Each structure stands twice: as C-alpha cells, then as structure tokens.
N, C-alpha and C positions, 0 to 999 in steps of 0.2 A: 296405713301403718308406716309406709315410707315417708309420708308427709309429716307424721309425728316425729319420726327419727330426725328428719331434716330440721324441724323446728327446735328440737332439743340440742342438736349440734350447733345451730346458729346462736342459741342462747349461751352455750358454753364458750363459743368463740368470742362473743361480745364481752363476757365476763373476764376472759383471759386478757383481752386487749387492754382493758382498763388497768391492768396490773403491770403492763410492760412499759419500759422506759421511765419508771418512777425514780425519783431522787429523794434521798433522806435529807431532812433539813440540816442535820449535823454535817453533811457533806457539801452544803451550799454556802456561798457568801452572798447574801441578799443585800445589795446596796440600796438603802431606802432614802438616804439623804446625801447630797453632794454639796460640798462647799468649795468656792473658788476665791483665791486671793492672789496677790501679785507681789513679787519681790522687787528689790531696788534695781536689779539688772533686767527687769522686764519679764522674767520667766514666771510662769504660773505655778502657784502652789494649790494643789487639788487635794481635798480631804473627802473622806466618805465615812458615814456612820453606818455600821453594820450590826444588826442584832445578833446577840450571842445566845445560842439555844442549849449549850452544854449545862447540865445541872451543877457541875463543879465550879463553873465560872462565877466570880464575885460581881463582876460588872455586867449589866444588861446590854451594854452597847460598846463596841470596839471602834476606835477611830483609826482609819488608815490614812497615810499621808505620803504623797509623791510630788516630785517636781517634773514639769514638762513644759515644752514650748507651745503646746496647743492643748485644747480641751480633749480632743480625741486621743492624743498620745498619752495624756494623763490617765484616761479611763483604761487604756490598754495596759498600763503599768501596774494597775491594781492586782493583776494576776500574779505579779512577783511577790506581793505581800500577803495575799489572801490565803487562808487555810483550806479553802474549798473552791468549787467551781463558781466563778463570779457571774452574777445575774444582775443586769442593769435595767431590765424591763419593768421593775417594780419601784422605780425611784418616785418618791412622794414629794420631796422638797429639793429645790436647788437654791442654795444661799450664796449670794454674791456680795463681796465686800464693796464699799463705796470706792475704794482705790481702783478696783478693776473697772468699774463703770466710768471712772474719770480718765483712766489711761488707755484701756483696751476697748471699751464699749461693749454693749450687750449683743448686738446683732451677729457679729462674727463669732462670738462665744457660743451662741446657740445654733450655729449653722449645722453642726454635726447632729444635734437633736432633731432638727427639722428634716434632715436627710435620712437618718437611720430609722428604718421601719420598726426596729426593736425598741426604740426609745419611747418613753411614756410622755405623751404630750399633755397629760393631765397633771403633771408635776407642778406644784406651786412654785412660783418665782418670788424670791424675797431678797431685798437689799439689807445688808447689815452695816451699821456704823462702825462697829469694832472689828478687829482682826478675826478671821474665821476660826482660828484655833481656839480663841477665847469663847466664841459663840458655841462651838460644838463640845467644849469641855465644861460648860456651865453646869452647876449642880442641879440634877433632876432626880435626886434620890427619893423625894417624896412625890414624884410625878410619874406619868407613863414613860415608856421609852422615848428617847429624844426625837426620833422621826414623828412619832404619834403626837408628842407634845407640841412640836413645831406646827404641825398641820392644824391641830385644834386651836392653837394660839392665833393663827392667821384667820381661820374661819370665824372664830369668836370676835376678832377685831373687826372683821367685815360686817358681821351681824349687828354689832353694837355701833356701827358707823364711825369707827375710829380709824379705819384705813380701807384701802381698796383691796380687791382680790384679783390676782392675775396668774393664770396658768401659762405653760409654754405655748399651748395652742392659741390662747387669747393674745399673747405677746406677738405671735406670728401675724395675726389679723391686724393688730395695732400698727405694726411696722409697714405692712403692705396696703393698708387702707389709708388713702391720702388725706382723708378728712378728720383724722384724729392723731394725737401723739401718744406714745406709750407712757405707762406709769406702773410702779411696783409698790407693794407694801413695804414699809420700812420698820426694822426692829432695832432695839438697843439693849444693852446690859445695864441693869440698875440693881444694886444690892445683890449681885451674883444671880440675878434672875433675868430671863428674857421678857421684854415688854414691847408693846406696839409703840413706835415712835411717830407714826404718821404715814405719809405717802411720798415716795421719791418720783420726781418728774424727769422723764427721759426725752431726749430729742430724737429725731428721725434717724440719726446715725447710730443711736444706741448709747450715747454718752449722758452721764448724770449732769443735770442742770441746776435743780433746786429741790427743796423739800416743802411739804405742807405739814403743819402740826396736826394733831388729832382733831382739834377744833376746826381747822381749815378743811380737813378731809371730809367732815360732815357736809360742808357747803358743796364740795366737789361731787360727792355722791348724790346729793339732792339735785344738783344741776344735771347729772348724768341719768337721773331717774333710776338709780340703783340703790334703793333703800328698802328697808323692811319696817313698816309701821308697827308700833309707835316709835317716833324718833324723839329722844329726850334732849332738850336744849335749855339754855339759860340766857335771858336777855338782860343787858345792862341798860337801865332806863336813864337816858341823858336829859330828858325833858325836865327842866328846872321846876315845872309846876307840880311835879311829883316829889313828895317829901319822904326821905328814908326813915325806916323804923329805928335805925341805929346810924352811927357815924361812918360805918365801914362800907356798907353796900346799899345799892338800890337795884336789887336783882329781882327778876320774876322768872321762875322756872316753869316749864310747860312741856307737854308732849304733843307732837304732831300726829294726829290720828288719821289724817287723809290729806293728800296733796293733789290738786288738779293742775295740769300743765297745759300751756298754750304758747308754743314758740312760733314767732313770726319772723320771716326773713325777707329782706329787701336788698336790692343791689342796683347801683347806678354808676356807670363808668368805672367799674372795678372796685367801687367803694361799697362795702357790705354793712348792713345794719341788722342787728338781731334784737328783737323785743321779746323778752322772756317774762311771761305772765305766770305767776304761781299763786294759787289760792290754797290757803291752809285752813284746816279745821283743827283747832287745838284745845287741849284740856289743861287748865292751870293746876300746877302741883305745889307751888310755893310762891308766896307774895311777900317781899320784904320792903314794900313801899306802903305808905299810908294812902290807901285808895279803896274804894268800894267796887269790887268787880262787877256788881250789878248796876249800880248807878253810873259808874264811870266806864262802862264796858267799851264804848266806841273809842274813847280817848286812850284806853289801855290797848286796844287792838291796834290803833295807829302807832303807838309807841313801840310795840313789839315788832310791827311791820318795818318801822324805821330802823330798828336794830338789825333785823334780817337783811335789809337792803344794804346797809353799811358793810356788813360782814361779807356778803356775796360780791359786792363791788370791789372790795379789797382783794379777794381771791382772784377774781377775773383780771384785775389790774396786774397781779403777779404773773398770770399766764401771758398776758399781752406783752409785758416787759421782757419776758424770756422767749417770746415768739413761739409759744406752745399752745396747743388746743386739746387738753385731755378730756374736755367736755364732749368733743365730737361735733361741734357746731359746723364744721366743714361738710358733714354729711347733709345737714339742712341746706347749706349753700348749694350743694350739688343738686339736691332735690327740687329746690324752689327758684334757683337762679343759675340754671345750668350753663348758659352761654358765658356769663361772667365767670363762673367757676372754672370752666375749661381753660381760661386764659391764665389762671393763677394756681391751678391744682398742684403743680410741681414745686411751688414755694408757698404753700398755704400758711405756714407759720408766720411768715413775714406779712402776708396779707391780713391775717387775723389780728396781728398786733396793731394794725391801723383801723380795724373795724370799729364801729360804734355799737356797744352792747348796753342795752337798757334793761334794768331789772325792775319789775313791778310786782312786789309781793303784796298779797292781801290776806288779812288774818280775820278769822271768825272764831270767837270763843264759844265753844259748844258745851262746856262744863266748867264750873268753878270749884269742883270738889264736892265731897259729901257733906261738909258743914258750911253753913252760911255765915256764921260768926266765929 
C-alpha cells in the first residue's frame, strides 16, 4: 500500500515539475536571425529578426536595430528594444555584410559565439552583398517567416550545388584547421528577392578575399566531395569538329550520377604536387550539337571531360592566385607528406599557391536518354 502511494506521489511530482518555469511565447523575444553591418566610423550596426506571435500584429517579423562597438555589446543592447525576455540560443542565421568582412573580419566577430555556451553553433553563416537593413526588409509576404526563408534558401542552394553550406561550428573548424581556408555562402538581392550569388572566399584572418559564381561553386563542391548526386551541368563544346545545331550554342547538358575520387599527393623539397583523378558516370539530358551519342560516344566523352578540366583548372587558379585552399588539399599534404607539411603548415596558403595541381577528369556516358532519335 505504501509503495503504491509512493509511486502515485512521484508521478504527481513529475507532472508538476513539467509545468514549472514555463514562459509564454508572447512574453519572449526569440532572436532567430542576426545581421551585422558596419558604419563609416567603424561602429557595428547589429540587426535582429524576431518572430511576432501576437494575433493583432500585421507583420510576422519585427526587426530590431542597435549600434555597438562589439558584437557582444550589441546583443546585450537588444534588451533595451525588446518587448519581452530576449532569447539568443535559438539563432538560425547570422548574416554578415561584405563590408564587415572587408573591414573587421569574421574571426573576431564570432569570438563571442564560440565562447558563450548559450550560443547556437548550428546557426548558418551567410555573407550578403547588400546592406543588412535591405536584406532583412526584403519582401517575404508570399513566403515563410524571414528566418525560415533564409535557412531554406541556403540549404536549397547547397543541395542544388549553387553554393557552400557553413555553420558557426564549421567555421570554427575551418579557422583552426591549418589545411583549409574558410568559405561562406553568398546572397544578393534581385528584384526585391533574396537569391544565391555563389560562394565567398575568406582568408585565415577572417577577411573577404574573392567570390565564386554559382557555376564556379559547383566545381568547388565537387573538389570538396560535398555534392549530392545527380549534379546537373552544361558543357560548352569547343572542339571545331562538332557542328552546332544553331548559330548560338554548342552545348551538351548532362547529369553526373556518380563520381569516383582518387587524390594523390607528392612532395619534394617543400614543393607539393596534387594529382586529382575524377571519374564521372553521366547521363545526357540535352544535345545541341550535330553528333550521334552512340557512334561518337568516345569523342563526346573526351569533349565533355575537356570542358570539365578547363573549368576546374580555372577555379583552382583563382584559389592559388589568392593563396587560398577552400578544397582542403592541405589535409592531404599533412596525411601523405607530413615532414614537408610541418615546415609550411603555418603558411599553407602561400605554399599552396606554388603547388602543382593536376586535374584528370574521365567521363563515361551511361545513358543517352529515353529516345534514340
């Protein structure tokens, strides 16, 4: 009998504790998106997008705006403008303007997020070409709330290989891993809508260096082995032996269904060489040249591989020109040529800029579509 009473009392206590310390959504200010910009005097402009839960409110999102000398100070000042208890542990997006990355850098800006245990390291990091106030006030009347829309846009851009995907936690690893340099997804405003612009390349100090277009970002993601098949691409056939069906284009579109990687690393007297072998299994989706994909299969495979090689070499040349290694080939250097790597690990970007990188793409057409003619 006593045991039954004890069990009943314990169950009641457990039910009661679940109701203690609760907070109504109406009494909270949930910061889901943070935007950071910089003024001419060097002071930071910090914005936050807060969902509004009141039924009477016409807008689904409220934008808070403060000035501060540091990111941490700006976060604390949101308490002065918020209508409820500020909660920053649910931040989903951190949008940083290009001006901030050119003047202030990213590493110092994120220092408070790396140190504060209440911060969300899963927050997406995004670079914006336009001022942050324009980004956060873009028209989303026909879309989900702005924080949700931003997160879906970035994930969709990564899934379609139009840009990279970087969280605060991933950025921390990129900064402190010597064999890779950081990168962020880049967005822009077009026709009052947010769109993926490509990839922003960041140096080890956290400063913006250069950008990749959406087409160049595909090459980076393939080299990083960070793709989801199928990958849809278009090759411009430069071989004069192929005749175009019209005067405007000599394009062949295809999807990559499978990629096999084999990266080989060599080093001699501090000079590194990377041989990147990539074997693709592709499906033809559009042919705008006068060619028989059955009879001229080998010739067409060589032409597509040549186009791939040219595009990848152009992207790698951009990396080496800027002394950046977003591919992470430095990790291969450490794994396969450790003694040579140890001598240059603290200045890997400069060493990589002098490395010899050979790309060897091979293409196999596994399908020409459902119709033969």
